[in-house]
N, C-alpha and C positions, 0 to 999 in steps of 0.2 A: 362588509362581510366579503364582498367580491375582492378587496384589497387583501384581506386577511388570506382568502384562498390563494390569491397569488404569491403572498409571501411563504405560506406554508409548501407550495409547489415548489418554488425557487430553493427554500430550505431542503426539501426531501431531495431535488436534484443535486445540490451542492453536498449534501450527506452522501450521495452515490459517488461522487468525486471522492470524498474524504475515505468511504469503505474500499473503494478499488485501490487506493495508495496505501491503506492500512493493512489489508489482508497479507500480503507477502511479507510485511514487517513482523506481524505477529505470528505467522507460521513459522518463519525463522527462529524468532524468540522461543515459541513453544517448544521446538524439537532441540535446536542447537544450544539453547540458553544464552543467546548473544543479541543484545540490543545494537542492531546494525546501523550505526549512524549514517552510512553510506547510502542507505536506500534511497533517500530524496534525490542523491546524484546519479543514481543507477537510472531512476526516471528520466532525469535531465539528460543522459547520454542516450538513451532511448527516444526522446523527443528530438535531439540533434540527428539521430539516425534515421529517424521518420522523415525528417525535413530533407536529409541527403536523398532519400529513395524518391521522394516527390520531386526535388528539382532536378535530379540527376537522370532517374528513370521514369519520371512522370506516374510514380505509383501513388493512388488516393492512400491516405493515412490508414483506412480501414482494410486496405490490401497489404500495405507494408508491415502491418502489425504481424502478419505470418511470415515475414522475414525477420522483424525486429524480435519477437518473442524467442525464437529458438537461439538467435545470436545472443541475447541476454541471458539464456539459460546455459549457454555454454561459458559465458562471462563469470556465471555465478558458480558454476562447478571449479573453474579455475581459481576464483577468489577464496572458496572453501579450501581446494586442495594446496595451493600455495601460501596462503595468507593465514587462514584461521585454523587449519589442522595442526601446522608446526606450533601454534600456541595454545594447543588443547591443554586443559589443566591451569591456563592462567587466563580467567575469565576477563580480569581487568586489562590486560595486556591486548586481548582481543578486541575489546572495546576500543581501546587506544589506536589498534592496527586499523578499524573500520573508519576511526575518525581521520587517520593519515591518509586512508584510501579516498574519503570525502574530499581532502584538500588537494590531492594529487589530481583527481578527476576533474575537480573545478578549475584548478590551475591550467592544465592540458587543454581543456576546453576553451578557456580564457585566452590562452596563447594562440590556438588554431582560429579562433573567431575574432580576436582583437576586442571582445566585450561588446561588438555590436548586436543589437536587438534584431532577432530574424522572425517572421511571422509567415505563416503558410497562406497564400492567397487562394483559398478556396472559395468558389463560387456560392457553394451550399453550405459553408460553415456558419453562415449568419443567420440560416433559413430558420424560421420559426414555426413552430406546430401549434395550432389553435384548436382547442377542443373545450366545448361547453364554456366559450368564453375566457378560458385560461390558456394564457400563451406560454410557450416553453421553447428554448433554443433547442432545436433537433440534435446538435452534438451531444448537449448535457443529458437528453433524454436515452441516446445511444449509451453513454456512460452509465446512467442508472440501470438500463437494462444488462449492460455487460457485467457491472459488478455484482447483481442479483444471480447471473448466470453462473459466473466465477464461483460464488460462495455456494451455490446449489451443487455445481459439479465437485468442488472440492470435498464437500460434506460427505457425497454419494462415494467419492475416491477412498476417504479415510475410513468409512463405514464398511463397505463390501468389497474391495480389493485386497488382494494379498499384500501388496506394496503399502498400502493404507493402513492396513493393520499392523504392519512392521513398524511404520511411523508412530502408530499410536502405543504400540509396545515400547518403544524407545522413548517416547513421552514419560510413560509412566515409570519404567526402572530399566535403566542402560544396561546393568550389569545382568538383571534376569533376561532381558532381551538376547543378550551375548550369549547367555547359556542356553537359550531356545535355539540357537543356531543363525541368528539375524544379524546381517553384517551391519553394525552400527555406523561404521565410517562411510559405507555406501549409502545408507539412508541420510546421513548428513549431507553428503554431496547431492542427492536427490532433492532434499528440502530446501538448500540454498540454492540450487539451480532453479527450482520451481518459484521460489520467493523472487529471484532476480528477472525471471520470465515475466512474473505478474507485474513487476516493475516496467518491463518491455511493454506489456499490453496497456498499462496505465500511461505510458509515455507516449506511444501512438495515438490514443484516444484523446488525450489532453492536448496534443500538439496545435490542432486546428482552433483551440479555443484560448491559448496563452500566447503571449509574445516570448520567444526563447531567449534565455540569458544563462550564463554559466552559473548564476546564483539563485535559479529558480528553485532548486531542489529544497531551499530552506522554507520555500512557501508551502511545501508538502510534507516535510519531516516532522515540524513542530505540530500541527494538527493530528498528524499520524500519530504521535506518542500520546497526545491526549485521547484520541479514540482508542488505542490499544489498552491503556490503563483503565478507561471508562467501560468499555466492552468487556474486560476480562482478559488478563494475559495468556497468551497462547491459545486463544479461542477464536476460531475462524468466524462462527456465527456471532460472536461478541464483537468481534471487528466491524462486521456489516452494521450490526444494530447500534453499536457505539458512533460508527460514521453517520449514520443518519441522524442519531440524537444530536451530534455536534452541529450539523447542517442545520437543522431545525432551531436549535438555541442560537446560532450566529444570526440566522434570518430574521428571527423574532426579536432578538435583543437590538439587532441593526434597525429594526423598524420601529419598535417602540420605546426603546431607551436612547441609543445614540450610535450611529454607524462607527463611530472611532473606538467605542467600547466592546464592540461585539466580540472581538477575540479575547479581550481580558475577562468577558462574562464566562465563556466556557474554560478558561484557564481557571478562574475561581471554583467553576464546578470541578474541574479535573483535580485540582488540590483537595476540595472536600471529599471527593470520592477516596482519594488515597489515604486520607487520614481515617475516614469512617469505615471504608470498606476496600482495603488494598488490593483483594483479588479480583475487583472490578464487579460490574452488574450482573454478567454472566457466570461468574465464578462461586463456588463455595468456598469456605475457609480454607485456606492452603491451596487453592486452585493454581496458585503460580508454582506450586510443585507438581501439580498433576499435569497442568498444560491444557489439552483439549477436553476441559472438564464437561462440556456438555455434549461429548460422544460417548459416555458411559452408559 
């Protein structure tokens, strides 16, 4: 029982990482209707930015996040304005453009770092919290708490603020939103900026527990796609629940079946959900048309 409890806790904490990575991806998809293949690379860039802040300015990653997050927001705004907006009405070309950005960012970082692995030498990053005999990495507990806080904040923002209501209106019907006087283009800029800013938060919080490499984005984007489909396309709450579910499945499969098969098992579940319920667990039929279906 004690071993099972530890597996469940590690699964929950892993789920927190997946949820944190997936929320920005899902938000962009829900509003702008783009599968942003470069989201993993945005996290990778944020991780290197955090590493730079730590080595050059001596800033702890949890402090550096307050510099990295606004910088990534600006990056997202520029990405939407210069890359995605000119291709509006060409969804396939937009997907190819994000894939092109993925390759560009990966190769620029590869050229700058020569592909050498880097890691943050934080004295406290390996510290462990023990509660009722259950051990957990403090860095992962912080990520779990941050992902819950972000989802809660985003949900309140979408429900109760004027900008959030504008986002929801754009999700439901862009033409009707335009007729109501909502600036759809500005809403797109805001959402892609926020999605990139969330990648910035993820990068800063993940930097202490991963070895940095130009290819690390792939570690995050594949689970994120599974989480997004599982939780419900465009649903912020769904991304969180999907992240936790994928983390738990991976931990339990790794413990009870075979560690080598853990990702194969949640990808099998991902395919099954796609076939049986394409709108995801949190969506109603056609939720991919509605977007943040859990906010009606």
